[in-house]
C-alpha positions in Angstrom: 99.3 106.7 84.7 98.7 106.6 88.5 102.1 107.9 89.8 102.9 106.6 93.2 104.8 109.1 95.5 107.1 108.4 98.4 104.3 108.5 100.9 102.2 105.9 99.0 105.2 103.6 98.6 106.0 104.0 102.3 102.4 102.9 103.2 102.5 100.0 100.8 105.8 98.8 102.1 105.0 99.3 105.8 101.6 97.8 105.8 102.7 95.1 103.4 105.7 93.8 105.2 104.2 93.9 108.7 101.1 92.2 107.4 103.3 89.5 105.9 105.1 89.0 109.2 101.7 88.2 110.8 100.7 86.0 107.8 104.0 84.1 107.9 103.5 83.3 111.5 99.9 82.3 110.9 100.6 80.3 107.8 103.8 78.6 108.8 104.7 78.9 112.5 101.2 78.2 113.9 101.5 74.9 112.0 105.0 74.3 113.6 103.7 75.5 117.0 100.8 73.1 116.9 102.9 70.2 115.6 105.8 70.6 118.0 104.1 71.6 121.2 100.6 70.2 121.1 99.7 67.5 118.5 101.5 66.0 115.5 98.4 64.7 113.7 98.4 66.5 110.3 94.6 66.6 110.3 94.7 69.3 113.1 96.9 71.4 110.7 94.5 70.8 107.8 91.5 71.7 110.1 93.3 74.9 111.2 94.2 75.9 107.6 90.6 75.3 106.4 88.9 77.1 109.3 91.2 80.1 108.9 90.5 80.2 105.1 86.7 80.2 105.8 87.1 83.0 108.3 89.3 85.1 106.0 86.9 84.7 103.1 83.7 85.6 105.0 85.6 88.6 106.5 86.8 89.8 103.1 83.2 89.6 101.7 81.7 91.5 104.6 84.4 94.1 105.3 85.5 94.6 101.7 81.9 95.5 100.7 81.6 97.7 103.8 84.7 99.6 102.8 83.2 100.3 99.4 79.9 101.5 100.9 81.4 103.8 103.5 84.2 104.9 101.1 86.8 104.4 103.8 89.7 102.0 103.8 91.9 103.7 106.3 89.9 103.0 109.6 89.6 99.3 108.8 93.4 99.1 108.2 94.3 101.1 111.3 92.0 99.3 113.8 92.5 96.0 112.0 96.2 96.1 112.4 96.0 97.1 116.1 93.7 94.2 117.0 95.5 91.8 114.6 98.7 92.3 116.6 97.0 91.9 120.0 95.4 88.7 118.9 98.8 87.4 117.7 100.3 88.0 121.1 97.6 85.8 122.7 98.9 82.6 121.1 101.8 82.5 123.5 99.4 81.7 126.3 97.9 78.6 124.6 99.8 75.6 126.0 99.0 72.1 127.1 99.5 73.1 130.7 97.0 76.0 130.4 94.5 73.9 128.5 94.6 71.3 131.3 94.0 74.1 133.9 91.2 75.8 131.9 89.4 72.6 130.8 90.2 70.0 133.4 87.4 67.7 132.2 88.7 67.6 128.6 91.6 66.0 126.9 94.4 68.6 127.1 95.8 67.8 123.7 92.5 68.1 121.9 91.5 71.2 124.0 94.7 73.0 123.3 94.6 72.1 119.5 91.1 73.5 119.2 92.0 76.6 121.2 94.7 77.3 118.6 92.3 76.7 115.7 89.6 79.0 117.2 92.1 81.7 118.1 93.5 81.5 114.6 90.1 82.3 113.3 89.8 85.3 115.6 93.2 86.6 114.5 92.3 85.9 110.9 89.2 88.1 111.2 91.3 91.1 112.1 94.0 90.4 109.6 91.6 89.8 106.8 89.7 93.0 107.6 92.9 95.0 107.5 94.9 93.3 104.9 92.8 91.1 102.6 89.8 93.5 102.4 90.9 97.1 103.0 94.6 97.1 102.1 94.2 95.1 98.9 91.3 97.4 97.8 93.5 100.4 98.8 96.3 99.2 96.5 93.8 98.7 93.6 92.5 102.3 94.2 95.9 104.0 93.9 97.4 101.9 91.0 96.5 101.3 87.3 97.5 99.0 84.5 100.7 100.8 83.8 102.3 100.1 87.2 100.5 97.1 88.7 103.1 94.6 87.5 105.8 96.5 89.4 103.7 97.0 92.5 102.6 93.3 92.5 106.2 92.2 92.1 107.1 94.2 95.2 104.1 92.9 97.1 104.8 89.3 96.0 108.3 89.5 97.4 107.3 90.8 100.8 106.2 87.3 102.0 109.7 86.0 101.1 111.4 88.9 102.9 109.2 88.2 105.9 110.2 84.6 105.9 113.8 85.5 105.5 113.7 87.9 108.4 111.8 85.6 110.7 113.8 82.4 109.8 117.1 84.2 109.8 116.7 86.3 112.8 114.1 84.8 115.1 113.7 81.1 114.3 116.0 80.3 117.1 113.4 81.6 119.5 110.9 78.9 118.3 113.5 76.1 118.3 114.4 77.0 121.9 110.8 77.1 123.0 110.5 80.9 123.4 107.1 81.0 121.7 105.6 83.6 124.0 108.4 86.1 123.4 108.2 85.3 119.7 104.5 86.0 119.4 104.8 89.1 121.7 107.5 90.6 119.5 105.8 90.3 116.2 102.3 91.0 117.5 103.5 94.3 119.0 105.1 95.3 115.7 101.8 94.7 113.8 99.9 96.8 116.4 102.5 99.6 116.1 101.9 99.6 112.4 98.2 100.3 112.9 99.1 103.5 114.9 101.6 104.6 112.2 99.0 104.1 109.5 96.7 106.6 111.4 99.4 109.2 110.7 100.8 108.3 107.3 97.8 107.0 105.3 95.5 109.1 103.1 92.0 107.9 102.3 91.7 106.4 98.8 88.0 105.4 98.3 84.7 107.2 97.7 81.3 105.8 98.8 79.5 103.3 96.4 75.9 102.6 97.5 74.0 101.2 94.5 72.1 98.5 96.4 71.5 97.3 100.0 74.5 96.1 102.0 73.7 92.4 101.6 72.9 92.9 98.0 76.3 94.4 97.5 78.0 91.5 99.3 76.5 89.2 96.7 77.3 91.6 93.8 80.2 89.5 92.5 78.1 86.3 92.4 75.4 87.7 90.0 75.3 85.9 86.6 75.1 89.3 84.8 78.2 90.5 86.6 80.0 87.3 85.7 79.0 87.7 82.0 80.2 91.3 81.9 83.5 90.5 83.5 84.5 87.2 81.9 88.2 88.1 81.9 88.2 88.8 85.6 86.6 85.5 86.5 89.0 83.6 84.2 92.0 85.3 85.9 90.4 84.3 89.3 90.1 80.7 88.0 93.8 80.7 87.2 94.5 82.1 90.6 92.4 79.4 92.2 94.2 76.5 90.4 97.6 78.0 91.2 96.7 78.5 94.8 95.5 74.9 95.2 98.8 73.7 93.9 100.7 75.8 96.4 98.6 74.7 99.4 99.3 71.1 98.7 102.9 71.5 99.8 103.3 74.9 101.5 101.8 74.2 105.0 104.2 71.2 105.4 107.3 72.8 103.9 109.3 73.5 107.1 108.3 70.2 108.6 109.5 68.4 105.4 112.8 70.2 105.3 113.4 69.6 109.0 112.1 66.0 109.5 112.4 64.3 106.1 115.5 65.9 104.6 117.0 66.2 108.1 118.2 69.8 107.8 117.8 71.0 111.4 119.3 74.3 110.5 116.6 74.8 107.8 116.8 78.6 108.1 120.0 78.6 106.1 118.4 76.7 103.3 115.3 78.9 103.3 117.5 82.0 103.4 119.3 81.1 100.2 116.1 80.2 98.5 114.3 83.4 99.6 117.1 85.8 98.7 117.3 84.4 95.1 113.6 84.3 94.6 113.2 87.8 96.0 115.8 89.2 93.6 114.1 87.5 90.6 110.7 88.9 91.6 111.8 92.5 92.1 113.9 92.6 88.9 111.0 91.1 86.9 108.4 93.7 87.9 109.0 96.3 85.2 109.5 93.5 82.7 106.1 92.1 83.4 104.5 95.6 82.7 106.5 96.1 79.5 106.1 92.6 77.9 102.5 92.0 79.1 101.2 89.9 81.9 99.6 87.2 79.7 102.8 86.7 77.7 104.9 85.8 80.7 102.4 83.8 82.9 103.0 80.4 81.2 106.9 80.7 81.3 106.5 81.6 85.0 104.3 78.5 85.6 106.8 76.4 83.8 109.6 77.7 86.0 107.6 76.7 89.1 106.7 73.3 87.7 110.4 72.6 87.1 111.2 73.6 90.7 108.5 71.4 92.1 109.9 68.4 90.2 113.4 69.4 91.4 112.2 69.4 95.0 110.6 66.0 94.5 114.0 64.6 93.5 116.4 66.6 95.8 117.9 65.1 98.9 121.2 66.9 99.3 121.4 70.4 100.8 122.6 72.2 97.6 120.2 70.2 95.4 117.3 71.3 97.6 118.6 74.9 97.6 118.7 75.0 93.7 115.4 73.3 93.3 113.8 75.5 96.0 115.1 78.7 94.4 113.6 77.7 91.0 110.3 76.7 92.6 110.0 79.9 94.7 111.1 82.2 91.9 108.3 80.7 89.7 105.9 81.0 92.6 106.6 84.7 93.1 106.3 85.5 89.4 103.0 83.7 89.0 101.7 85.3 92.2 102.6 88.8 90.9 101.2 88.2 87.4 97.9 86.8 88.4 97.5 89.4 91.2 98.1 92.2 88.7 95.6 90.6 86.1 92.9 90.4 88.8 93.4 94.1 89.6 93.4 95.1 85.9 90.1 93.4 85.3 88.4 94.5 88.6 85.6 97.0 87.8 86.5 100.6 88.9 85.1 101.7 92.3 84.3 98.0 93.2 87.6 96.9 94.5 86.3 96.2 98.0 83.3 94.2 96.8 85.5 91.8 94.8 88.0 91.1 97.6 85.6 88.4 98.9 85.5 86.7 95.5 89.3 86.9 95.3 89.6 85.3 98.7 87.3 82.5 97.7 89.5 81.7 94.7 92.9 82.5 96.3 92.4 81.4 99.9 89.1 79.6 100.9 88.9 76.9 98.3 92.6 76.3 97.9 93.2 76.2 101.7 90.4 73.8 102.1 91.3 71.6 99.2 95.1 71.8 99.1 96.1 70.9 102.6 93.8 67.9 102.7 95.3 66.6 99.4 98.7 67.1 101.0 97.7 65.3 104.2 96.3 62.4 102.2 99.6 62.1 100.3 101.6 62.3 103.5 99.5 59.6 105.2 99.8 57.3 102.2 103.6 57.8 102.3 103.7 56.2 105.7 106.9 58.0 106.9 107.0 58.3 110.7 109.4 58.8 113.5 109.2 58.4 117.3 109.9 61.2 119.7 109.5 60.7 123.5 107.4 57.6 122.8 105.1 59.5 120.4 104.9 58.4 116.8 104.7 61.4 114.4 103.9 61.5 110.7 106.5 63.0 108.4 105.7 64.8 105.0 107.2 63.0 102.0 108.5 64.3 98.6 105.2 63.2 97.0 103.6 66.4 98.0 105.7 68.3 95.5 104.8 65.9 92.7 101.1 66.3 93.6 101.5 70.1 93.5 103.2 69.9 90.1 100.3 67.8 88.6 97.8 70.3 90.0 99.7 73.2 88.6 99.3 71.8 85.0 95.5 72.6 85.3 96.3 76.3 85.2 96.7 76.0 81.4 92.9 75.8 81.0 91.9 79.2 82.3 95.1 80.9 80.9 94.4 79.7 77.4 90.7 80.7 77.8 91.9 84.2 78.9 94.2 84.5 75.9 91.2 83.7 73.6 89.1 86.4 75.4 91.9 89.0 74.9 92.2 88.2 71.2 88.5 88.8 70.8 
């Protein structure tokens, strides 16, 4: 059993939570920033999500493999976090006024929207290097099958804690238009984490150089590797289907609560949901390790499915709070279980090389497919409102129904994985 000491847990929690602050801002607040201050067309949001996913995946492929070859995760985490924070700060300077000044010949709305999208890709490169590639490989290095359920449950709850902290303590900044201060605060925190990692973190990897660099990048795509690691790729397939279902509704969640349900103080609703879901995830970590990951994955999916149907039907505040708590509890459990399974089946000493494959299944394809499905459902719903003479599209409950239907497809790889285990 790989026992984790206080120092290892400190690094996991510090790097994990500050990384999630940055990802929460990137995944949820960049959407709101773009929607509220620049352009309300959901296609811009879908374009940004897709471009970011492509950047994150390519980065994980290149930098994850590099971390295997040099046998060093720490420098990529340290410098990645420092630059990740600085690039987050830069978003406060992207405004319609600045776009008009910098590109006087272009349409200010289009120029500003594409500046946000391009800068999001830059920020994603640093974040994916530090978090998706190096930190995820680091966690795989220092854990084993006996404790990964517990570690994954803690990691799975960090995005919820991040959202709770940001929504509960700092959402007022965004609603009052203090975007520059908002980005400065959290960007500085991420940069500070990079400096702290330089002191706290111990190196976890050793060099693996079996082939040339570009050959190693393609390692996980080889048919022979796929045949030898069938369970890993089935777990990745389940993660892919689950992630598509999540991305159908997640990019539009805040906008839906605020504009369709009409809960302007959505931070209270999200706070209730996140506290309950966080408690469920943390308390379930040891149980997942004891009972077995494959035994609990389907009940966890059923819980999320029920929550999605509840969100489709909910209109009142407390109904949405109950349905949201069920949905997010299931979401956290499935995230932890599938993440732990992927780590369990990853070949030893190849954790970095497989981060790109994981990103393709968990980020690239889902974030390209899911948001466009969501955008199509929203446009078909035809819900709009007018603000200052501008007609804006509103997300509808149908996105939750579409996500629930997509989630059913996870049964296929999970049943196949169970058959492989029985063999």
